[in-house]
MIMI-432454 format. One record per residue (C-alpha): x, y, z; residue in one letter. Coordinates in Angstrom, 3 decimals, m for minus. Example, Ala and Ser with C-alpha at 12.3 -4.5 7.8 and 13.67 -1.06 7.14 Angstrom:
REM MIMI-432454
+----------+----------+----------+--------+
!        x !        y !        z ! lumvex !
+----------+----------+----------+--------+
!   12.300 !   m4.500 !    7.800 !      A !
!   13.670 !   m1.060 !    7.140 !      S !
+----------+----------+----------+--------+
END
This chain:
REM MIMI-432454
+----------+----------+----------+--------+
!        x !        y !        z ! lumvex !
+----------+----------+----------+--------+
!    6.912 !  m23.109 !   10.078 !      M !
!    4.174 !  m22.521 !   12.640 !      S !
!    1.518 !  m19.839 !   12.103 !      S !
!    3.398 !  m17.800 !   14.845 !      N !
!    6.649 !  m18.029 !   12.643 !      D !
!    4.954 !  m16.027 !    9.799 !      L !
!    5.832 !  m12.461 !   11.178 !      P !
!    9.262 !  m13.542 !   11.333 !      S !
!    8.968 !  m14.603 !    7.701 !      V !
!    8.046 !  m10.860 !    7.116 !      A !
!   10.891 !   m9.546 !    8.861 !      L !
!   13.328 !  m11.874 !    7.022 !      A !
!   11.842 !  m11.040 !    3.422 !      A !
!   13.499 !   m8.512 !    1.173 !      F !
!   13.037 !   m7.913 !   m2.478 !      A !
!   15.290 !   m8.120 !   m5.335 !      G !
!   17.656 !  m10.879 !   m4.323 !      S !
!   17.865 !  m14.435 !   m5.808 !      P !
!   17.339 !  m17.445 !   m3.348 !      G !
!   19.923 !  m18.596 !   m1.154 !      A !
!   20.477 !  m22.176 !   m0.027 !      N !
!   21.466 !  m21.381 !    3.597 !      L !
!   19.548 !  m22.209 !    6.622 !      P !
!   19.880 !  m18.553 !    7.931 !      A !
!   17.858 !  m17.365 !    5.230 !      L !
!   15.044 !  m19.978 !    5.368 !      R !
!   12.537 !  m17.104 !    5.821 !      G !
!   13.613 !  m15.237 !    2.851 !      H !
!   13.433 !  m18.285 !    0.805 !      N !
!   10.098 !  m19.139 !    2.070 !      A !
!    8.999 !  m15.560 !    0.979 !      A !
!   10.348 !  m16.039 !   m2.377 !      L !
!    8.204 !  m19.170 !   m2.892 !      V !
!    5.146 !  m17.645 !   m1.414 !      L !
!    5.687 !  m14.724 !   m3.497 !      G !
!    5.647 !  m16.968 !   m6.691 !      L !
!    2.510 !  m18.961 !   m5.571 !      L !
!    0.667 !  m15.559 !   m4.922 !      R !
!    1.481 !  m14.530 !   m8.430 !      T !
!    0.516 !  m17.690 !   m9.984 !      A !
!   m2.883 !  m17.648 !   m8.656 !      G !
!   m5.231 !  m20.661 !   m9.114 !      E !
!   m3.070 !  m22.047 !  m12.001 !      D !
!   m0.282 !  m22.656 !   m9.478 !      G !
!    3.422 !  m23.275 !  m10.155 !      V !
!    5.547 !  m26.444 !  m10.257 !      S !
!    8.315 !  m27.155 !   m8.023 !      R !
!   10.861 !  m27.306 !  m11.019 !      P !
!    9.467 !  m23.755 !  m12.044 !      E !
!   10.063 !  m22.507 !   m8.269 !      L !
!   13.380 !  m23.921 !   m8.505 !      A !
!   14.110 !  m22.094 !  m11.674 !      A !
!   12.791 !  m18.639 !  m10.659 !      H !
!   14.311 !  m18.614 !   m7.257 !      T !
!   17.638 !  m20.143 !   m7.827 !      G !
!   17.018 !  m22.546 !   m5.121 !      L !
!   17.898 !  m26.134 !   m5.258 !      T !
!   15.137 !  m28.610 !   m6.023 !      P !
!   15.667 !  m30.100 !   m2.416 !      Q !
!   15.427 !  m26.660 !   m0.942 !      A !
!   12.254 !  m26.088 !   m2.718 !      V !
!   10.844 !  m29.491 !   m1.746 !      S !
!   11.422 !  m28.673 !    1.910 !      K !
!    9.792 !  m25.282 !    1.794 !      I !
!    6.887 !  m26.422 !    0.059 !      T !
!    6.358 !  m29.413 !    2.274 !      A !
!    6.387 !  m26.920 !    5.404 !      R !
!    3.900 !  m24.429 !    3.537 !      L !
!    1.527 !  m27.377 !    2.855 !      R !
!    1.810 !  m28.725 !    6.300 !      A !
!    0.707 !  m25.374 !    7.605 !      E !
!   m2.349 !  m25.047 !    5.184 !      G !
!   m0.534 !  m22.112 !    3.232 !      L !
!   m0.233 !  m24.295 !   m0.107 !      A !
!   m2.207 !  m26.846 !   m1.765 !      A !
!   m1.933 !  m29.060 !   m5.056 !      E !
!   m3.430 !  m27.252 !   m8.135 !      A !
!   m3.326 !  m30.293 !  m10.625 !      G !
!   m0.548 !  m31.598 !  m12.867 !      R !
!    1.202 !  m30.063 !  m15.668 !      R !
!    1.198 !  m31.723 !  m18.947 !      A !
!    3.985 !  m34.315 !  m19.362 !      S !
!    7.159 !  m33.565 !  m21.408 !      T !
!    8.222 !  m37.195 !  m21.518 !      G !
!    8.703 !  m37.834 !  m17.828 !      G !
!    6.318 !  m38.093 !  m14.693 !      K !
!    3.966 !  m34.908 !  m14.940 !      P !
!    4.933 !  m32.306 !  m12.379 !      A !
!    2.457 !  m31.278 !   m9.778 !      T !
!    1.552 !  m27.623 !   m9.507 !      A !
!    1.124 !  m25.904 !   m6.345 !      L !
!   m1.030 !  m23.072 !   m5.319 !      R !
!   m1.568 !  m20.614 !   m2.563 !      L !
!   m4.436 !  m21.037 !   m0.089 !      V !
!   m5.669 !  m17.456 !    0.154 !      P !
!   m7.990 !  m18.083 !    3.117 !      G !
!   m5.188 !  m19.843 !    5.436 !      A !
!   m4.485 !  m16.493 !    6.962 !      R !
!   m5.923 !  m13.075 !    7.037 !      H !
!   m4.657 !   m9.425 !    7.636 !      A !
!   m6.401 !   m6.379 !    8.804 !      I !
!   m5.935 !   m2.926 !    7.094 !      G !
!   m6.993 !    0.350 !    8.895 !      L !
!   m7.581 !    3.715 !    7.102 !      H !
!   m7.553 !    6.098 !    9.987 !      L !
!   m8.966 !    9.178 !    8.064 !      D !
!   m9.667 !   12.587 !    9.789 !      R !
!  m13.344 !   11.786 !   10.373 !      D !
!  m13.953 !    8.126 !    9.506 !      E !
!  m12.224 !    4.706 !   10.142 !      L !
!  m12.357 !    2.166 !    7.504 !      T !
!  m11.411 !   m1.390 !    8.336 !      A !
!  m10.835 !   m4.480 !    6.047 !      V !
!  m10.010 !   m7.974 !    6.636 !      R !
!   m8.321 !   m9.547 !    3.598 !      T !
!   m7.020 !  m13.032 !    2.709 !      D !
!   m3.526 !  m13.788 !    1.627 !      L !
!   m4.327 !  m12.797 !   m2.055 !      A !
!   m5.167 !   m9.203 !   m0.474 !      G !
!   m8.903 !   m9.666 !   m1.388 !      E !
!  m11.332 !   m8.150 !    1.046 !      A !
!  m13.496 !  m10.694 !    2.813 !      V !
!  m14.926 !   m8.228 !    5.397 !      A !
!  m15.434 !   m4.347 !    5.653 !      V !
!  m16.544 !   m1.857 !    8.341 !      R !
!  m16.825 !    1.808 !    8.728 !      R !
!  m17.121 !    4.000 !   11.735 !      A !
!  m17.036 !    7.674 !   12.510 !      P !
!  m13.669 !    8.874 !   13.698 !      L !
!  m12.442 !   12.178 !   14.895 !      A !
!   m8.673 !   11.931 !   14.313 !      F !
!   m8.267 !   15.685 !   15.803 !      E !
!   m9.545 !   14.493 !   18.977 !      A !
!   m6.586 !   12.508 !   20.140 !      G !
!   m5.350 !    9.062 !   20.904 !      A !
!   m7.867 !    7.476 !   23.281 !      E !
!  m10.754 !    7.692 !   21.088 !      Q !
!   m8.926 !    6.523 !   18.014 !      L !
!   m7.488 !    3.634 !   19.876 !      L !
!  m11.060 !    2.724 !   21.295 !      A !
!  m12.737 !    2.830 !   17.836 !      T !
!   m9.861 !    0.898 !   16.209 !      A !
!  m10.062 !   m1.755 !   18.903 !      A !
!  m13.885 !   m1.939 !   18.639 !      R !
!  m13.807 !   m2.407 !   14.902 !      E !
!  m10.787 !   m5.065 !   14.906 !      V !
!  m12.663 !   m7.001 !   17.297 !      A !
!  m15.742 !   m7.002 !   15.359 !      A !
!  m13.902 !   m7.970 !   12.147 !      L !
!  m12.307 !  m10.941 !   14.029 !      R !
!  m15.454 !  m12.026 !   15.547 !      A !
!  m17.113 !  m12.189 !   12.095 !      E !
!  m14.388 !  m14.694 !   10.974 !      S !
!  m14.435 !  m18.164 !   11.014 !      D !
!  m11.289 !  m18.456 !   13.496 !      G !
!   m8.849 !  m17.728 !   10.667 !      T !
!   m5.596 !  m16.684 !   12.088 !      P !
!   m4.789 !  m12.902 !   11.640 !      V !
!   m1.146 !  m12.262 !   10.952 !      L !
!   m1.258 !   m8.434 !   11.867 !      G !
!   m2.751 !   m5.028 !   11.370 !      V !
!   m1.666 !   m2.413 !    8.924 !      G !
!   m2.646 !    1.083 !    9.953 !      A !
!   m2.646 !    4.009 !    7.474 !      A !
!   m3.252 !    7.685 !    8.571 !      C !
!   m2.232 !   11.149 !    7.468 !      P !
!    1.326 !   12.152 !    7.777 !      G !
!    4.017 !   13.147 !    8.115 !      P !
!    5.228 !   10.123 !   10.482 !      L !
!    8.172 !    8.061 !   10.955 !      D !
!    7.347 !    4.680 !    9.253 !      H !
!   10.466 !    2.921 !   10.796 !      A !
!    9.453 !    3.883 !   14.386 !      T !
!    5.776 !    4.200 !   14.126 !      G !
!    5.791 !    7.631 !   15.549 !      V !
!    3.633 !   10.548 !   14.250 !      L !
!    5.131 !   14.118 !   13.363 !      H !
!    3.280 !   17.378 !   13.186 !      R !
!    0.098 !   16.209 !   11.329 !      V !
!   m1.420 !   19.180 !    9.362 !      T !
!   m4.325 !   20.426 !   11.416 !      G !
!   m3.581 !   18.044 !   14.265 !      A !
!   m0.244 !   19.194 !   15.823 !      P !
!   m0.742 !   17.730 !   18.997 !      H !
!   m0.040 !   14.218 !   17.626 !      W !
!    3.518 !   15.201 !   17.095 !      D !
!    5.671 !   12.511 !   18.839 !      G !
!    2.924 !   10.296 !   19.425 !      F !
!    4.078 !    6.510 !   19.244 !      P !
!    0.839 !    5.256 !   17.550 !      L !
!    2.072 !    2.024 !   16.172 !      R !
!    3.085 !    0.729 !   19.538 !      D !
!   m0.143 !    2.134 !   21.037 !      A !
!   m2.171 !    0.323 !   18.693 !      L !
!   m0.228 !   m2.992 !   18.860 !      A !
!   m0.761 !   m2.772 !   22.923 !      D !
!   m4.396 !   m2.058 !   22.430 !      R !
!   m5.140 !   m4.647 !   19.662 !      L !
!   m2.876 !   m7.362 !   20.887 !      G !
!   m1.704 !   m7.859 !   17.332 !      L !
!    1.718 !   m6.780 !   15.443 !      P !
!    1.059 !   m3.503 !   13.897 !      V !
!    2.716 !   m1.639 !   10.826 !      V !
!    2.167 !    2.282 !   10.389 !      L !
!    2.592 !    4.173 !    7.322 !      D !
!    1.042 !    7.147 !    5.683 !      K !
!   m2.420 !    6.783 !    4.108 !      D !
!   m0.849 !    7.571 !    0.560 !      T !
!    2.127 !    5.190 !    0.974 !      N !
!   m0.264 !    2.393 !    1.893 !      A !
!   m2.531 !    3.140 !   m0.848 !      A !
!    0.278 !    3.171 !   m3.295 !      A !
!    1.875 !   m0.121 !   m2.118 !      L !
!   m1.624 !   m1.938 !   m2.715 !      G !
!   m1.812 !   m0.359 !   m6.186 !      L !
!    1.793 !   m1.767 !   m7.153 !      A !
!    0.696 !   m5.302 !   m5.979 !      R !
!   m0.023 !   m6.136 !   m9.432 !      D !
!    2.928 !   m4.834 !  m11.120 !      L !
!    5.837 !   m7.077 !  m11.989 !      P !
!    9.321 !   m6.228 !  m10.554 !      P !
!   10.618 !   m3.109 !  m11.931 !      G !
!    7.476 !   m2.501 !  m13.949 !      A !
!    7.530 !    1.061 !  m13.734 !      G !
!    6.853 !    4.354 !  m11.692 !      S !
!    3.418 !    6.002 !  m10.985 !      F !
!    2.179 !    8.820 !   m8.529 !      G !
!   m0.961 !    8.053 !   m6.615 !      Y !
!   m2.567 !   11.427 !   m5.855 !      L !
!   m5.186 !   11.365 !   m2.875 !      H !
!   m7.426 !   14.071 !   m2.428 !      L !
!   m9.885 !   13.845 !    0.435 !      G !
!   m9.809 !   15.767 !    3.593 !      T !
!   m6.204 !   16.536 !    2.773 !      G !
!   m3.859 !   16.123 !   m0.233 !      L !
!   m0.868 !   13.899 !   m0.324 !      G !
!    0.991 !   11.571 !   m2.846 !      A !
!    2.333 !    8.038 !   m2.677 !      G !
!    5.379 !    7.214 !   m5.014 !      L !
!    6.289 !    4.039 !   m6.831 !      V !
!    9.405 !    4.368 !   m8.420 !      L !
!   11.100 !    1.517 !  m10.391 !      G !
!    8.376 !   m0.885 !   m9.195 !      G !
!    8.862 !   m0.306 !   m5.574 !      G !
!    7.179 !    2.129 !   m2.935 !      L !
!    9.596 !    5.105 !   m2.346 !      Y !
!    9.225 !    6.449 !    1.309 !      R !
!   12.563 !    8.416 !    1.284 !      G !
!   15.543 !    7.861 !    3.547 !      P !
!   13.617 !    9.667 !    6.411 !      R !
!   10.294 !    8.074 !    5.349 !      T !
!    9.087 !   11.857 !    4.433 !      G !
!    8.518 !   11.355 !    0.655 !      A !
!    5.213 !   12.207 !   m0.638 !      G !
!    4.014 !   15.346 !    1.095 !      E !
!    2.716 !   16.491 !   m2.189 !      F !
!    0.078 !   18.865 !   m0.996 !      G !
!    2.633 !   21.179 !    0.464 !      H !
!    4.200 !   22.417 !   m2.607 !      Q !
!    3.899 !   26.432 !   m2.684 !      T !
!    2.433 !   27.330 !   m5.917 !      I !
!    0.950 !   30.745 !   m5.133 !      Q !
!    2.991 !   33.042 !   m2.656 !      W !
!   m0.146 !   35.155 !   m1.732 !      D !
!   m2.644 !   32.344 !   m1.639 !      G !
!   m4.798 !   31.082 !    1.151 !      P !
!   m3.268 !   30.154 !    4.415 !      R !
!   m2.736 !   26.216 !    4.668 !      C !
!   m3.044 !   24.013 !    7.841 !      G !
!    0.734 !   23.558 !    7.674 !      C !
!    1.151 !   27.395 !    8.466 !      G !
!    2.358 !   28.640 !    5.180 !      R !
!    0.352 !   30.051 !    2.177 !      R !
!   m0.624 !   28.947 !   m1.324 !      G !
!   m0.120 !   25.136 !   m0.750 !      C !
!   m1.587 !   23.129 !   m3.311 !      I !
!   m3.662 !   21.462 !   m0.620 !      E !
!   m5.014 !   24.619 !    0.470 !      A !
!   m5.928 !   25.771 !   m2.938 !      L !
!   m7.507 !   22.709 !   m3.757 !      C !
!   m9.648 !   22.607 !   m0.567 !      L !
!  m10.568 !   26.089 !   m0.908 !      A !
!  m11.887 !   25.632 !   m4.374 !      A !
!  m13.883 !   22.548 !   m3.363 !      V !
!  m15.349 !   24.576 !   m0.492 !      A !
!  m16.712 !   27.052 !   m2.966 !      R !
!  m17.846 !   24.485 !   m5.374 !      D !
!  m15.245 !   25.329 !   m7.839 !      D !
!  m14.352 !   21.746 !   m9.128 !      L !
!  m12.480 !   22.980 !  m12.267 !      P !
!  m10.476 !   25.356 !  m10.007 !      G !
!   m9.536 !   22.506 !   m7.706 !      A !
!   m8.718 !   20.236 !  m10.706 !      A !
!   m6.381 !   22.876 !  m12.161 !      R !
!   m4.556 !   23.193 !   m8.903 !      A !
!   m4.249 !   19.417 !   m8.684 !      L !
!   m3.093 !   19.325 !  m12.346 !      G !
!   m0.225 !   22.037 !  m11.782 !      V !
!    1.054 !   19.785 !   m8.971 !      G !
!    0.886 !   16.520 !  m11.093 !      A !
!    2.671 !   18.367 !  m13.979 !      A !
!    5.375 !   19.206 !  m11.320 !      N !
!    5.644 !   15.787 !  m10.144 !      L !
!    6.086 !   14.145 !  m13.753 !      V !
!    8.507 !   16.800 !  m14.623 !      E !
!   10.658 !   16.137 !  m11.292 !      L !
!   10.489 !   12.342 !  m11.361 !      L !
!    9.548 !   11.348 !  m14.918 !      D !
!    6.961 !    9.004 !  m13.700 !      I !
!    4.992 !    6.617 !  m16.237 !      D !
!    1.509 !    7.470 !  m14.990 !      R !
!   m0.764 !    9.432 !  m12.538 !      V !
!   m3.401 !    7.607 !  m10.500 !      L !
!   m6.196 !    9.775 !   m8.679 !      L !
!   m8.059 !    8.660 !   m5.542 !      G !
!   m9.476 !   10.059 !   m2.307 !      G !
!  m13.028 !   10.802 !   m1.373 !      R !
!  m13.290 !   14.125 !   m3.190 !      T !
!  m11.884 !   13.000 !   m6.367 !      V !
!  m14.240 !    9.869 !   m6.137 !      L !
!  m17.286 !   12.110 !   m5.460 !      A !
!  m16.503 !   13.968 !   m8.676 !      H !
!  m14.310 !   12.190 !  m10.874 !      P !
!  m14.961 !   13.587 !  m14.176 !      A !
!  m13.591 !   17.393 !  m13.591 !      P !
!  m10.653 !   15.972 !  m11.869 !      F !
!   m9.778 !   13.506 !  m14.428 !      L !
!  m10.203 !   16.228 !  m17.257 !      D !
!   m8.357 !   18.899 !  m15.176 !      G !
!   m5.174 !   16.695 !  m14.662 !      V !
!   m5.229 !   15.218 !  m17.997 !      T !
!   m5.473 !   18.542 !  m19.662 !      E !
!   m2.371 !   19.736 !  m17.322 !      A !
!   m0.317 !   16.842 !  m18.277 !      L !
!   m1.247 !   17.183 !  m21.895 !      A !
!   m0.241 !   20.526 !  m21.755 !      D !
!    3.252 !   19.877 !  m20.437 !      R !
!    3.631 !   17.278 !  m23.044 !      A !
!    2.875 !   19.958 !  m25.729 !      R !
!    5.381 !   22.625 !  m24.228 !      T !
!    7.993 !   20.115 !  m23.726 !      R !
!    7.774 !   18.619 !  m27.133 !      G !
!   10.515 !   16.211 !  m28.116 !      G !
!   12.259 !   16.003 !  m24.707 !      S !
!    9.327 !   13.596 !  m23.439 !      T !
!    8.509 !   12.150 !  m26.886 !      G !
!    5.466 !   14.295 !  m27.275 !      G !
!    3.201 !   11.877 !  m25.244 !      A !
!    1.311 !   12.991 !  m22.333 !      A !
!    1.716 !   10.818 !  m19.062 !      V !
!   m1.686 !    9.079 !  m18.750 !      P !
!   m4.234 !    9.535 !  m15.820 !      V !
!   m6.788 !    7.177 !  m14.432 !      A !
!   m8.652 !    6.592 !  m11.325 !      L !
!   m6.996 !    4.309 !   m8.762 !      A !
!   m8.438 !    0.960 !   m8.473 !      R !
!  m10.244 !   m0.014 !   m5.050 !      G !
!  m12.355 !    3.263 !   m5.063 !      G !
!  m13.102 !    4.235 !   m1.275 !      P !
!  m11.120 !    1.180 !   m0.072 !      R !
!   m7.953 !    2.025 !   m1.801 !      T !
!   m6.164 !    3.002 !    1.475 !      V !
!   m7.548 !    0.408 !    3.871 !      A !
!   m6.798 !   m2.414 !    1.258 !      D !
!   m3.280 !   m0.967 !    1.026 !      G !
!   m2.798 !   m0.979 !    4.569 !      A !
!   m3.466 !   m4.567 !    4.837 !      A !
!   m0.813 !   m4.911 !    2.056 !      E !
!    1.757 !   m3.547 !    4.624 !      L !
!    1.401 !   m6.686 !    6.403 !      V !
!    0.990 !   m9.026 !    3.638 !      L !
!    3.766 !   m7.775 !    1.281 !      A !
!    6.772 !   m8.704 !    3.247 !      P !
!    5.662 !  m12.394 !    3.501 !      L !
!    5.827 !  m12.624 !   m0.195 !      F !
!    9.293 !  m10.970 !   m0.698 !      G !
!    7.756 !   m7.842 !   m2.229 !      A !
!    9.247 !   m5.346 !   m0.234 !      V !
!   11.738 !   m4.781 !    2.607 !      P !
!   10.202 !   m5.818 !    5.716 !      A !
!    8.958 !   m2.918 !    7.893 !      P !
!    9.591 !   m2.906 !   11.755 !      R !
!    6.685 !   m4.306 !   13.925 !      T !
!    6.135 !   m4.215 !   17.449 !      T !
+----------+----------+----------+--------+
END
């Protein structure tokens, strides 16, 4: 397997299935093995353990790990204690063998991150961005920042670029729809345009989906469900249901900010009145943070009521600038819901916490758009 084959590994990977000892599924099997090596960390995992966890034969595991070692993706991590026979050699992932780039294309700022295979950031850049100004300045800014990240590296191959921006958009085709406040983007093939300009494979998704994917990275398969609520220049949600990112059949899930909760409320950028996004942003603009938090809490309670998720995570620059009132307001809204619902929910409020990653949550998640399929973590997205 050459470094140029790695994107094809991503395209072959899919989640939730046992290993298969068929040459046609070599990419899938490699993704399973890589995923276990990534999860094991520095302690590594032995070949017998890999065979037991994947359902692959020992011979298949040996061939895959030999290819991974030849490409510098895996290395020895010591030997397991002997159980009577020859001690088994543990293998580990080599995180620095390849890199991925994540771009958060916010309405007024671009955050670019270069990560290793473990998803850890090794370089970060930020630049002003006027998303509403259109494609040319966005593409030029992205190209400049990606080139700078690659120039700062030691020549480590870059697998691709994950780009995350406001929605709605079609994740499967990489085409933007009528982005709130920037309707001229409707129908623009941003993924393909970025790929042409950057000269790298590109995966495009909504900012909230990318963040949720990154936040789910440390969850074991099927570990639970959460909603990531992102309040910055807009408001949206990323949904992880049953341990996996949920985009919906038309990749339109998570338009959380456009729930109408006040019929005669302020006009929203989407054209309607009383959307949670409009109420939150209007309250923030008049420095009424408790009011913004109450509106966000109403939406969070609706989300919990609808999907019965296990927890709510908060992020976005507005939340990060004033975490206490938003944590308090959303927590109180979910506690009130638990009190009124009583025994039907076991009486316990759904917990609320700040998402890890701080201001890099979306950019880190964008890099994970590239990395996750390599490790069999999610069904592979289309890339150019």
